[in-house]
C-alpha positions in Angstrom: -24.1 6.0 -27.4 -27.3 3.9 -27.3 -26.9 0.2 -26.7 -29.2 -2.5 -27.8 -30.7 -3.9 -24.7 -30.4 -7.8 -24.1 -33.5 -9.8 -23.9 -34.1 -12.2 -21.2 -36.2 -15.3 -21.8 -37.3 -17.2 -18.7 -38.4 -20.7 -19.4 -39.5 -23.6 -17.0 -36.1 -25.5 -17.7 -33.5 -22.5 -18.4 -33.2 -18.8 -18.0 -31.5 -17.3 -21.1 -30.0 -14.1 -22.0 -29.5 -12.9 -25.6 -27.2 -9.9 -26.0 -25.5 -8.3 -28.7 -22.5 -9.8 -30.0 -22.8 -12.7 -27.5 -25.4 -15.0 -28.7 -27.3 -17.2 -26.2 -26.1 -17.2 -22.8 -27.6 -19.5 -20.0 -28.0 -18.1 -16.9 -28.3 -19.3 -13.2 -26.9 -20.4 -9.8 -27.5 -23.4 -7.2 -28.2 -22.1 -3.8 -28.9 -24.5 -1.0 -28.9 -27.5 -3.6 -31.7 -25.9 -5.9 -30.9 -24.9 -9.2 -32.8 -21.2 -9.3 -32.7 -21.3 -13.1 -35.1 -24.2 -13.4 -38.5 -23.6 -12.2 -38.5 -19.9 -11.9 -40.8 -17.3 -13.1 -40.2 -13.6 -14.0 -41.7 -11.0 -11.9 -40.7 -8.0 -13.0 -38.0 -6.0 -15.0 -36.7 -2.6 -15.0 -34.0 -0.8 -17.0 -32.0 2.3 -16.4 -29.0 4.3 -17.5 -26.2 4.6 -15.5 -23.9 7.5 -16.1 -20.6 7.8 -13.9 -16.9 8.5 -13.7 -13.8 7.2 -12.3 -10.0 8.3 -12.0 -7.3 5.7 -13.0 -4.0 6.5 -11.4 -2.3 3.9 -13.7 -3.3 1.3 -16.5 -4.1 1.9 -20.0 -5.3 5.8 -19.7 -4.6 7.6 -16.5 -7.1 10.4 -15.8 -10.8 10.8 -15.0 -13.1 8.6 -17.4 -16.9 9.0 -18.1 -19.0 6.0 -19.1 -22.5 4.9 -19.9 -24.2 1.6 -19.1 -27.4 0.3 -19.5 -28.5 -1.6 -16.3 -31.4 -4.1 -16.3 -32.7 -5.8 -13.0 -34.7 -9.0 -13.6 -36.5 -10.4 -10.4 -37.3 -13.8 -10.4 -39.3 -16.1 -8.0 -38.4 -19.8 -7.8 -41.3 -22.5 -7.3 -39.9 -22.7 -3.8 -40.7 -19.2 -3.1 -37.2 -18.0 -3.0 -36.8 -14.4 -4.9 -33.7 -14.0 -6.8 -32.1 -11.6 -9.3 -30.3 -11.3 -12.5 -28.3 -7.9 -12.9 -27.3 -7.1 -16.6 -24.9 -4.5 -17.4 -24.3 -3.5 -21.3 -22.1 -1.1 -22.5 -20.3 -0.8 -26.3 -17.7 -2.9 -25.0 -20.0 -6.0 -24.0 -22.2 -7.4 -21.4 -22.0 -8.4 -17.8 -24.1 -10.4 -15.6 -24.4 -11.3 -11.7 -26.8 -12.6 -9.4 -28.3 -11.3 -6.4 -30.9 -11.9 -3.7 -32.3 -8.8 -2.4 -34.7 -10.4 0.2 -32.7 -13.4 1.4 -32.9 -14.3 5.0 -29.9 -15.8 7.0 -27.2 -17.7 5.6 -27.3 -20.0 2.6 -24.7 -22.0 0.4 -23.9 -21.0 -3.2 -23.1 -24.3 -4.5 -22.4 -23.7 -8.1 -22.7 -20.8 -10.8 -24.6 -22.2 -13.9 -23.7 -19.4 -16.2 -22.9 -21.0 -19.6 -22.0 -19.8 -23.1 -22.2 -21.9 -26.2 -19.0 -21.7 -28.0 -20.0 -23.8 -31.0 -23.3 -23.5 -32.8 -25.2 -26.3 -34.2 -25.6 -26.4 -38.0 -25.5 -28.5 -41.1 -21.9 -28.5 -41.2 -20.8 -28.4 -37.4 -17.3 -29.4 -38.3 -16.8 -26.2 -40.5 -18.3 -23.9 -37.9 -16.2 -25.3 -35.2 -12.9 -25.1 -37.1 -13.7 -21.4 -37.8 -13.8 -20.9 -34.1 -10.5 -20.2 -32.4 -9.6 -20.0 -28.6 -6.7 -18.4 -26.4 -6.6 -19.8 -23.0 -4.1 -21.0 -20.3 -4.7 -24.4 -18.2 -5.9 -23.2 -14.9 -4.0 -22.7 -11.7 -4.6 -20.3 -9.0 -1.7 -18.1 -9.7 -2.3 -18.2 -13.5 1.3 -19.0 -14.4 0.9 -21.7 -17.1 1.7 -21.0 -20.7 -1.1 -19.3 -22.7 -1.8 -20.9 -26.0 -4.1 -20.9 -28.9 -6.2 -23.8 -30.4 -8.9 -24.4 -32.7 -12.1 -25.4 -30.7 -12.3 -28.9 -31.6 -8.8 -29.4 -30.6 -9.1 -27.8 -27.0 -9.5 -30.4 -24.4 -12.4 -30.3 -21.9 -11.1 -28.9 -18.6 -10.4 -26.0 -16.6 -8.8 -22.8 -17.9 -8.0 -19.7 -16.5 -9.5 -16.1 -17.4 -9.5 -14.0 -19.5 -10.7 -16.5 -22.1 -10.6 -15.4 -25.6 -12.8 -16.7 -28.3 -13.2 -15.6 -32.1 -15.6 -16.9 -34.7 -14.8 -15.1 -38.0 -14.3 -11.5 -37.1 -16.6 -11.8 -33.8 -14.7 -12.0 -30.6 -15.7 -12.7 -27.0 -13.4 -12.4 -23.7 -14.8 -14.0 -20.9 -13.8 -12.8 -17.3 -14.6 -11.6 -13.9 -14.8 -8.1 -12.3 -16.2 -6.6 -8.8 -14.7 -9.3 -6.7 -14.3 -9.2 -2.9 -14.3 -11.3 0.5 -18.1 -12.0 0.0 -17.2 -14.4 -2.8 -14.7 -17.1 -4.1 -13.0 -16.6 -7.6 -14.2 -18.4 -10.6 -12.4 -20.0 -13.6 -13.5 -21.4 -16.8 -14.6 -24.8 -17.5 -15.1 -26.2 -21.2 -17.3 -29.1 -22.1 -19.5 -30.0 -25.1 -18.7 -26.7 -26.8 -19.6 -24.4 -24.1 -17.6 -22.5 -21.6 -19.1 -22.5 -17.8 -18.0 -20.5 -14.9 -16.7 -22.9 -12.2 -16.5 -21.6 -8.7 -13.2 -22.2 -6.6 -15.1 -23.3 -3.6 -18.7 -23.0 -2.8 -19.3 -20.3 -0.1 -21.8 -19.0 2.3 -23.9 -15.7 1.3 -26.4 -13.6 2.6 -28.8 -10.9 1.0 -27.1 -8.9 -1.8 -24.9 -9.9 -4.5 -24.3 -13.7 -4.8 -21.5 -13.5 -7.5 -19.3 -10.9 -8.9 -19.8 -9.7 -12.4 -19.2 -12.2 -15.3 -17.8 -10.1 -17.9 -18.1 -10.7 -21.7 -16.2 -8.4 -23.6 -17.5 -8.6 -27.3 -16.7 -7.1 -30.7 -13.3 -6.6 -32.4 -9.9 -7.5 -31.1 -9.2 -3.6 -31.3 -12.1 -2.9 -29.0 -11.5 -5.6 -26.7 -7.7 -4.7 -26.0 -8.6 -1.1 -25.6 -11.7 -1.7 -23.3 -12.0 -0.5 -19.8 -15.2 -2.4 -18.9 -13.9 -4.6 -16.5 -12.7 -1.4 -14.3 -15.9 0.4 -14.9 -18.0 -2.6 -13.6 -15.8 -2.6 -9.9 -17.2 -0.5 -7.1 -15.7 3.1 -6.6 -13.2 3.5 -3.8 -14.6 3.5 -0.4 -14.9 7.0 1.2 -12.2 6.2 3.7 -9.7 5.9 1.0 -9.2 9.6 0.5 -7.0 11.5 -1.9 -5.1 8.9 -4.1 -2.9 11.3 -6.1 0.0 10.3 -4.2 -0.2 6.7 -6.3 2.9 6.9 -8.6 3.1 4.8 -11.8 6.4 4.4 -13.1 9.6 2.2 -13.9 11.2 0.0 -11.2 15.0 -1.4 -11.0 15.0 -4.8 -9.6 18.0 -6.8 -8.8 16.7 -10.5 -7.9 16.3 -11.8 -11.3 19.9 -11.1 -12.4 21.3 -11.5 -9.0 19.3 -14.0 -6.7 20.9 -13.0 -3.3 21.2 -9.3 -4.0 18.1 -8.2 -1.8 20.3 -8.8 1.2 23.1 -6.7 -0.2 23.0 -2.8 0.6 25.8 -2.1 -1.8 24.2 -3.9 -4.6 20.7 -2.1 -3.9 22.9 1.2 -4.0 24.1 0.5 -7.3 20.8 -0.3 -8.8 19.4 3.0 -7.2 22.4 4.8 -9.1 21.6 3.2 -12.4 17.8 3.8 -11.8 18.7 7.5 -11.2 20.9 7.7 -14.2 18.0 6.3 -16.5 15.4 8.7 -14.7 13.3 5.8 -13.3 11.1 6.2 -10.5 11.1 3.1 -8.3 13.3 0.3 -6.7 11.9 -3.1 -5.9 14.2 -5.0 -3.1 13.2 -8.8 -3.3 13.7 -11.6 -0.6 16.6 -11.0 1.7 16.3 -7.3 2.9 16.6 -6.7 6.6 15.1 -4.1 8.7 18.6 -2.9 9.9 19.2 -1.1 6.5 16.1 -0.4 4.8 15.9 3.1 6.4 19.4 3.4 4.8 18.5 2.6 1.3 14.9 4.5 1.7 17.0 7.7 2.4 19.7 7.3 -0.1 17.2 6.5 -3.0 14.8 9.4 -1.9 17.8 11.8 -2.5 17.5 10.8 -6.1 13.6 11.0 -6.3 13.4 7.1 -6.1 10.8 5.2 -4.1 11.8 2.0 -2.5 9.2 -1.2 -2.2 9.6 -4.2 -0.3 8.9 -7.9 -1.0 6.8 -10.1 1.5 5.3 -13.4 1.6 1.4 -12.9 2.1 1.3 -15.1 5.4 3.8 -12.7 7.0 1.0 -10.1 6.7 -1.9 -12.2 7.9 -3.7 -11.5 11.2 -3.2 -8.4 13.2 0.5 -8.6 14.2 1.3 -9.3 10.6 -0.7 -6.7 9.2 1.0 -4.2 11.6 4.1 -4.6 9.7 2.6 -2.5 6.8 2.5 0.4 9.2 6.2 -0.1 10.5 7.5 -0.3 6.9 5.6 2.8 6.0 7.1 4.7 8.8 10.5 3.9 7.3 9.5 6.0 4.3 8.7 2.7 2.3 6.5 3.5 -0.8 5.1 0.0 -1.5 5.1 -3.8 -1.1 5.2 -6.7 -3.4 3.3 -9.6 -1.8 3.8 -13.0 -3.0 2.4 -16.7 -2.9 -1.3 -16.0 -2.2 -2.0 -18.8 -4.9 -5.6 -19.4 -3.7 -9.1 -18.2 -5.1 -11.1 -19.1 -1.7 -13.1 -16.8 -0.1 -11.0 -16.4 3.0 -8.1 -15.8 0.9 -10.3 -12.9 -0.7 -11.0 -11.5 2.8 -7.4 -11.6 3.3 -7.1 -9.6 0.3 -9.9 -7.1 1.6 -7.9 -6.3 4.7 -4.5 -5.8 3.0 -6.2 -3.7 0.3 -7.9 -1.4 3.1 -4.5 -0.9 5.1 -2.5 -0.2 2.3 -4.9 2.4 1.0 -5.0 4.0 4.7 -1.3 4.1 5.0 -0.5 5.1 1.2 1.3 1.9 0.4 1.5 0.9 -3.5 0.6 -2.7 -3.9 2.0 -5.4 -6.4 0.3 -8.7 -6.0 2.4 -11.6 -7.1 1.7 -15.5 -6.9 -1.8 -13.8 -7.3 -5.2 -14.0 -8.8 -5.8 -11.9 -12.2 -6.9 -8.2 -12.1 -10.7 -7.9 -11.6 -11.2 -4.4 -11.3 -9.3 -3.3 -8.5 -7.5 -0.4 -10.4 -10.7 1.2 -9.7 -11.7 0.4 -6.4 -8.1 0.5 -4.9 -6.0 2.6 -7.1 -2.7 1.9 -4.9 -2.7 -1.7 -6.7 -0.4 -0.9 -9.4 0.5 -4.7 -10.4 -0.4 -8.2 -10.5 1.6 -11.3 -11.6 -0.9 -13.8 -12.6 1.2 -14.5 -15.7 4.2 -16.7 -16.7 6.7 -13.9 -16.8 10.6 -13.5 -16.9 11.0 -15.1 -13.5 10.6 -18.6 -15.2 13.9 -18.2 -16.6 15.4 -18.3 -13.2 13.8 -21.7 -12.2 13.7 -23.6 -15.5 16.3 -24.2 -18.0 13.9 -25.6 -20.7 13.1 -22.3 -22.6 9.6 -21.6 -20.3 8.8 -18.7 -22.2 7.9 -18.3 -26.1 7.1 -15.5 -28.4 3.8 -17.1 -29.3 3.2 -17.1 -25.3 4.1 -13.3 -25.4 1.9 -12.5 -28.4 -1.2 -13.8 -26.8 -0.9 -11.5 -23.7 -2.1 -8.0 -24.9 -5.5 -9.6 -26.3 -6.2 -11.9 -23.0 -4.3 -11.3 -19.5 -3.3 -7.7 -20.3 -7.0 -6.6 -21.0 -8.3 -7.2 -17.6 -5.4 -5.1 -16.0 -1.7 -4.5 -14.8 0.6 -7.4 -15.6 3.9 -7.6 -13.8 5.7 -10.0 -16.3 8.9 -8.2 -15.5 10.0 -7.5 -19.1 13.4 -7.0 -20.9 15.3 -10.1 -19.9 18.2 -9.7 -22.4 20.3 -12.3 -20.1 17.6 -14.8 -20.1 19.3 -18.3 -20.7 17.9 -20.1 -23.9 15.8 -17.2 -24.8 14.3 -17.6 -28.5 12.9 -14.0 -28.7 15.1 -11.3 -30.3 16.8 -8.5 -28.5 14.0 -6.0 -29.9 11.2 -8.3 -29.0 12.4 -8.1 -25.6 12.6 -4.2 -25.3 9.3 -3.8 -27.1 7.5 -5.9 -24.2 8.4 -2.7 -22.2 5.4 -0.9 -24.3 3.4 -4.0 -25.3 2.8 -5.1 -21.7 1.3 -2.9 -19.3 1.8 -2.6 -15.6 1.3 0.5 -13.1 5.1 0.0 -12.2 6.8 -1.6 -14.5 9.7 -3.8 -13.2 12.4 -4.4 -15.6 14.0 -8.0 -15.2 17.8 -7.4 -16.1 20.8 -6.2 -14.4 20.8 -2.5 -14.9 24.3 -3.0 -16.4 22.7 -5.2 -19.0 20.7 -2.2 -20.1 23.4 0.4 -19.8 25.7 -1.6 -21.8 23.0 -1.8 -25.0 23.1 2.3 -25.4 19.8 2.1 -27.7 18.0 -0.2 -25.1 19.3 2.3 -22.3 18.2 5.4 -24.1 14.8 3.8 -25.0 14.1 2.7 -21.4 15.2 6.3 -20.2 12.6 7.9 -22.5 10.0 5.4 -21.8 7.0 7.1 -19.9 6.1 6.5 -16.4 2.3 6.2 -17.3 0.1 6.3 -20.3 -2.5 8.8 -21.6 -4.2 6.7 -24.2 -3.8 3.0 -25.3 -4.5 1.7 -29.0 -4.0 -1.6 -30.6 -2.8 -0.8 -34.2 -2.5 -4.2 -35.7 -2.3 -7.8 -34.8 -3.6 -11.1 -34.2 -3.1 -13.4 -31.2 -1.4 -16.2 -33.1 0.9 -13.6 -35.1 1.9 -10.3 -33.7 0.7 -7.6 -31.4 1.3 -3.9 -32.0 0.4 -1.7 -29.2 0.6 2.1 -29.4 0.5 4.0 -26.0 0.6 7.9 -25.9 2.1 10.1 -23.0 1.5 13.7 -23.6 2.6 14.6 -27.2 4.6 11.4 -27.7 3.8 8.1 -28.8 5.3 4.8 -27.8 5.0 1.6 -29.9 5.9 -1.8 -29.0 5.5 -4.4 -31.6 6.4 -8.2 -30.7 6.0 -11.1 -33.4 6.1 -14.8 -33.3 7.2 -17.0 -36.2 9.5 -16.5 -39.2 11.4 -13.4 -40.0 9.4 -10.9 -42.1 8.6 -7.2 -42.7 6.0 -5.7 -40.9 4.0 -2.2 -42.0 2.0 -0.7 -39.3 -0.8 1.8 -39.9 -0.3 5.1 -38.1 -3.8 6.9 -39.2 -5.4 6.3 -35.9 -2.6 8.4 -34.2 -3.7 11.7 -36.0 0.1 12.7 -36.4 1.5 15.6 -38.4 5.2 16.7 -38.6 6.2 13.8 -36.4 9.5 12.1 -36.3 10.0 8.4 -35.5 12.9 6.8 -33.4 12.8 3.1 -34.3 14.8 0.3 -32.4 15.0 -2.8 -34.1 17.2 -6.1 -34.6 20.4 -5.5 -36.5 23.0 -7.8 -37.6 25.3 -7.2 -34.6 22.4 -6.5 -31.8 20.1 -3.6 -31.5 20.2 -0.8 -34.1 18.2 2.7 -34.2 17.1 4.6 -37.0 15.4 8.2 -37.1 13.0 9.5 -39.8 10.3 11.8 -40.5 6.8 9.9 -40.5 5.4 9.7 -43.7 2.4 7.1 -44.0 2.7 3.7 -42.1 5.7 2.5 -40.4 7.7 -0.4 -41.9 10.1 -2.4 -40.1 11.9 -5.6 -40.9 11.7 -8.2 -38.0 13.7 -11.2 -37.1 12.6 -14.4 -36.3 10.4 -14.1 -33.1 11.4 -10.6 -33.3 9.7 -6.8 -32.8 10.9 -3.6 -32.5 10.2 -0.3 -30.2 9.4 3.2 -31.4 9.1 6.8 -30.4 7.0 9.2 -32.2 7.3 12.8 -31.4 7.0 16.3 -32.8 10.1 17.0 -34.9 12.9 17.9 -32.9 11.5 16.7 -29.6 12.2 12.8 -29.8 14.7 12.3 -26.9 14.1 14.1 -23.8 15.1 11.8 -20.9 17.5 13.2 -18.2 19.0 11.8 -15.1 17.8 12.1 -11.7 19.8 14.9 -9.7 21.2 13.9 -6.4 19.3 16.0 -3.6 20.6 17.2 -0.4 19.7 15.1 2.7 17.5 16.7 5.2 19.4 17.8 8.4 18.8 15.7 11.3 21.0 15.2 14.6 22.0 12.9 16.1 21.7 9.9 13.8 21.7 7.7 16.9 20.0 9.0 20.1 19.9 7.2 23.3 16.5 7.4 24.9 16.2 8.1 28.6 14.5 5.7 31.2 10.9 6.8 29.9 11.9 5.8 26.2 12.2 9.7 25.3 14.8 11.5 23.2 15.4 14.8 21.5 16.2 15.1 17.9 16.8 18.3 15.8 15.7 19.0 12.3 15.6 21.8 9.8 12.6 23.8 10.3 9.4 22.7 8.2 10.4 19.0 8.2 7.9 16.6 9.2 8.3 13.4 11.2 7.1 9.7 10.3 6.5 7.5 13.3 6.1 3.9 13.8 2.9 2.7 15.5 3.0 3.4 19.3 5.5 6.1 19.0 4.8 9.9 19.8 6.4 13.2 19.1 6.2 16.8 20.7 7.4 19.6 18.5 9.3 21.7 20.7 9.7 24.5 17.8 12.7 25.3 15.9 13.1 22.1 14.4 13.5 20.4 17.7 11.3 17.4 18.7 10.9 15.1 21.6 10.0 11.7 20.5 9.0 8.8 22.8 9.2 5.1 22.3 6.3 2.9 23.5 6.8 0.8 26.3 7.0 -2.3 23.9 10.5 -1.3 22.8 12.7 -3.6 24.9 16.1 -2.3 26.3 18.7 -2.4 23.7 16.3 -2.3 20.9 16.2 0.6 18.4 13.4 2.4 16.8 13.4 4.5 13.6 11.9 8.1 13.4 11.9 9.3 9.9 12.4 12.9 8.6 10.6 14.2 5.5 11.2 17.2 3.6 9.3 17.8 0.1 11.2 16.9 -2.8 10.6 17.1 -6.7 9.2 14.5 -8.9 12.1 14.3 -10.8 13.5 15.0 -14.3 11.2 17.2 -16.8 10.7 14.5 -19.0 8.5 12.7 -16.5 4.7 13.5 -16.5 3.7 15.6 -13.4 3.3 13.4 -10.8 3.2 13.6 -6.9 5.8 15.0 -5.0 8.2 12.5 -3.5 9.8 13.5 -0.1 13.3 13.5 0.6 13.9 11.7 4.0 16.7 10.9 6.7 16.4 8.5 9.7 17.4 8.9 13.2 17.6 5.6 15.6 16.3 5.8 19.1 17.6 3.1 21.2 16.2 2.2 24.6 19.0 2.0 27.1 19.9 -1.4 28.6 18.7 -2.4 32.2 20.6 -4.0 35.0 21.6 -7.6 34.2 22.7 -9.4 31.1 21.2 -8.8 27.8 21.4 -11.3 24.8 23.4 -9.7 22.1 21.5 -11.4 19.1 18.2 -9.8 20.6 19.7 -6.2 20.3 19.2 -3.9 17.2 22.0 -3.9 14.6 22.5 -0.4 13.8 24.3 -1.6 10.5 25.6 -4.8 9.1 27.6 -5.8 6.0 27.7 -9.7 5.1 29.4 -11.7 2.3 26.4 -14.0 1.9 23.0 -12.7 2.6 22.0 -11.3 5.8 23.5 -11.8 9.2 21.7 -14.5 10.8 20.4 -14.3 14.3 20.8 -17.4 16.4 21.6 -19.9 13.4 24.7 -20.1 11.3 24.9 -17.9 8.3 23.7 -20.7 6.2 23.8 -19.2 2.8 22.3 -16.2 0.7 18.7 -16.4 1.5 17.3 -14.9 4.9 16.6 -17.8 7.8 18.5 -20.4 6.0 21.3 -21.0 8.7 21.3 -24.0 10.9 22.0 -24.5 14.8 25.2 -22.9 15.4 28.3 -25.4 15.9 31.8 -24.6 16.7 34.0 -27.9 16.7 31.1 -29.7 17.4 29.9 -27.8 20.3 26.2 -26.4 19.7 25.3 -23.0 20.8 21.8 -21.6 20.9 22.1 -17.9 20.4 24.3 -15.6 18.6 25.1 -13.9 15.2 26.0 -15.8 12.0 28.0 -14.2 9.8 30.3 -14.9 6.5 33.7 -13.3 5.8 33.9 -10.3 5.3 31.4 -8.9 7.6 30.7 -6.4 10.1 27.9 -6.2 12.9 27.4 -2.7 14.5 25.5 -2.5 18.0 25.1 0.5 19.9 24.9 0.2 23.7 25.2 3.9 24.3 27.8 3.8 26.9 25.4 1.8 29.3 27.1 -1.7 29.4 30.0 -2.7 31.6 31.2 -5.8 29.9 31.0 -7.6 26.8 31.3 -11.5 26.9 30.9 -14.0 23.9 32.4 -16.8 22.2 33.7 -16.9 18.6 34.7 -19.4 16.0 34.2 -20.9 12.5 31.0 -22.8 12.3 31.4 -26.5 11.2 29.4 -25.9 8.0 32.5 -24.2 6.3 35.2 -26.7 6.8 38.8 -25.9 5.9 38.5 -22.3 6.4 39.6 -19.7 8.6 39.3 -15.9 9.4 40.4 -12.8 11.5 37.8 -11.7 13.9 38.0 -8.4 15.8 35.8 -6.3 18.4 35.9 -2.6 18.0 34.6 -0.1 20.4 34.0 3.4 19.4 36.4 2.9 16.4 39.4 1.3 18.7 40.3 -2.1 18.2 39.5 -4.0 21.6 40.2 -7.6 20.5 41.6 -9.6 17.6 42.4 -13.3 16.9 42.5 -15.8 14.1 39.8 -18.4 14.3 39.9 -21.7 12.0 37.4 -24.4 11.5 37.7 -27.5 13.7 39.3 -25.0 16.6 37.4 -24.5 19.7 35.5 -21.4 20.2 37.5 -18.5 21.7 36.2 -16.9 24.9 36.0 -13.2 24.6 35.5 -11.0 28.2 35.9 -7.2 27.5 35.3 -4.0 29.3 33.0 -1.6 27.5 32.4 0.8 30.2 31.6 4.0 28.6 31.5 2.5 25.0 28.8 4.0 22.5 29.2 1.8 19.5 30.4 -1.9 19.2 31.3 -3.5 16.0 32.0 -7.2 15.4 34.1 -8.1 12.4 35.4 -10.9 10.5 37.9 -10.7 7.5 39.2 -13.1 5.4 42.9 -14.0 5.3 45.3 -14.1 2.4 46.1 -17.7 2.9 42.2 -18.6 3.3 40.5 -16.1 0.8 37.3 -18.4 0.5 34.3 -17.3 2.8 34.3 -18.4 6.5 31.2 -18.6 8.4 31.6 -17.1 11.6 29.6 -17.6 14.7 29.6 -14.8 17.5 28.0 -17.2 19.9 26.4 -16.8 23.5 27.1 -13.0 23.5 26.2 -11.0 26.4 26.3 -7.3 27.2 26.3 -7.0 31.1 25.0 -3.9 33.0 26.2 -4.0 36.5 26.4 -7.8 37.0 29.3 -10.5 37.2 29.4 -12.6 34.1 28.3 -16.1 34.7 30.2 -19.1 34.6 29.3 -20.2 31.3 30.5 -17.1 29.7 33.8 -16.6 31.6 36.8 -15.8 29.2 39.6 -18.4 28.8 43.2 -17.6 28.8 43.4 -17.9 25.0 41.0 -15.0 24.5 42.9 -12.8 27.3 45.9 -13.2 25.5 44.2 -11.7 22.4 42.7 -8.7 24.0 44.5 -5.8 23.2 45.2 -3.4 26.1 
């Protein structure tokens, strides 16, 4: 396709670009306090055709896409003698501009971007022209989570707005956004004043020769063309050569427990339940949000892998900042973790984009998916970094958790396919049937699963809420993990959005609407289907209802107020194909816990052909026949355990899923460095397993509550303790000294943060109860002194009493394992503990 080339007009007081569908665009930057667009002359212009291709692993259409752009490079010279360039790219979808300085010497400060698009045009009837201009925007914040809204241009207050920013005058539309950003730049947002849109930098930044800004992108044309465009991704750089093969990227659907059960990220049993339900629905992923603990993550990874499900972990961005933080990614990957959800970046600064660069490069190297939350909008990383499968950057379902004033509306939802989702993957976390105060219909919620696109769609609600609605469960089981094609069939940002997405020979349709109940008729001629059936899920009188019929012309559906519908279209007789994921056999591995020798080495046995995945610093020698000698790094402290992951190939899953990467089935061995001579603080040792009523077992604090690290200094009957484990009944804490300890001493009691409670506490060694007692709040800590010579496994347990069923917070304080030494006076047992010790 031949594109009409933009025209550059260089004047003494302005540099202007006239481009098809865009009108007049003012260009320029302020560099070192100088406005380069004032007082510059055009030196030369060149034009060339760019033909290229890129492979999408997720998004609007997976697969390899070819594109053609026209590129102009305009070289200008400012009166000060400084040379600068305007790069212009055009395609059938729009125009993009960025600035560069090929011969810039040293460092300079980019103070401002002076790109400016006039939204209103002067004329004899200015009010009439302005009233015909409609915009859809959101008030700017660096994490893009304010509601999107529509407004007539005269009613839009001057101020800061987030991208993408959509404008419509008559049938002509312009959507403004950015592409191709990295740590050389800060981000930009829209500012409106005097009927014009400008690009405002988050902060000035230092530049050197080369590009001065990312691409300023203007998609132009119809709403259909804008929604279906891939121009933002086409403008982004190709993946670095070091990225290598990215076929391991696995789009799909994820179960996620945080939204429906805030503290469930700390509960292994709850995560198993979500895995089981995800397997029943044929989904590909599980996200464990805040509260997970390294003690049991390998266990849930192995459990999920036997069902073809991959596990992703939540983290806060600053936990991955700097070399030590970044090293956690390699550790988690060594357990078999498949991805990370990173949260709370909340910045458009150049420093934060440099952080993004580091995390993107490391996750690509390790083979980890990335889902960014509290984040910026997509700016082309789907091409440059295919492992990025999602961004939040939207006011999504999590706002129901924190706000009781109906924070989401159907109107907000309908705008998204025309704005935010145009730029890339959008982790709204849809289908929140259990949302309090929800005004959208059930069918509207279900249709979000298609109307909104994300590389890995994380469903908000409890899996049981889906299973309790058979039509919803069936649709979400059938829902394709990725898309081959995306079309806008009908809609308007103020009224409804009807999006069709194809996977193989099936089309999925998601229609969401705002406003009154009505009947909607959706044209299907663009789908080119013949002999197809439609299975449509819509709102009935008593919940969701489903109908099945042959496709003969447009699809007509009755909508409730703020309603919608979801549909599957497929060749007759092939509509419903989903299958549950089978449970696969675990890889052979023994022992599950191995005690290393003094050099940190241990032997494990696996089935022949299995592969090992090791944490950083670990090594392995293949001894043949499935036998391996693994060695821990010197940094692994006595009593600490490292995890060795064993992998065997596994299938992708049920036949309904599009062919995807092979997902390994894994098992884990823990290798424990033996204790050395002296006393070892119990809370510094690795737990091999734990169970706890409220959140994770805490180290060196009381249990606190359901969140990790929410405990307080331990206090039993007013006496404080500096170290120990904080648990909540019922609880269990498993340790593995491996027979290297001689004595166990500790103090146990109920923490003062749970007054009026009591519990039964016990210590077990190799399955035998060594000690038991009842402790009550307000009572002094019991002193415990046990002979544990030859004991491999120790378990600290607390249980509720019939007369005290409420959770009691139990402190296992000042615990020590002693090797070859005599307990010090501060840990010597008292007579009350001696009496409770079982012989």
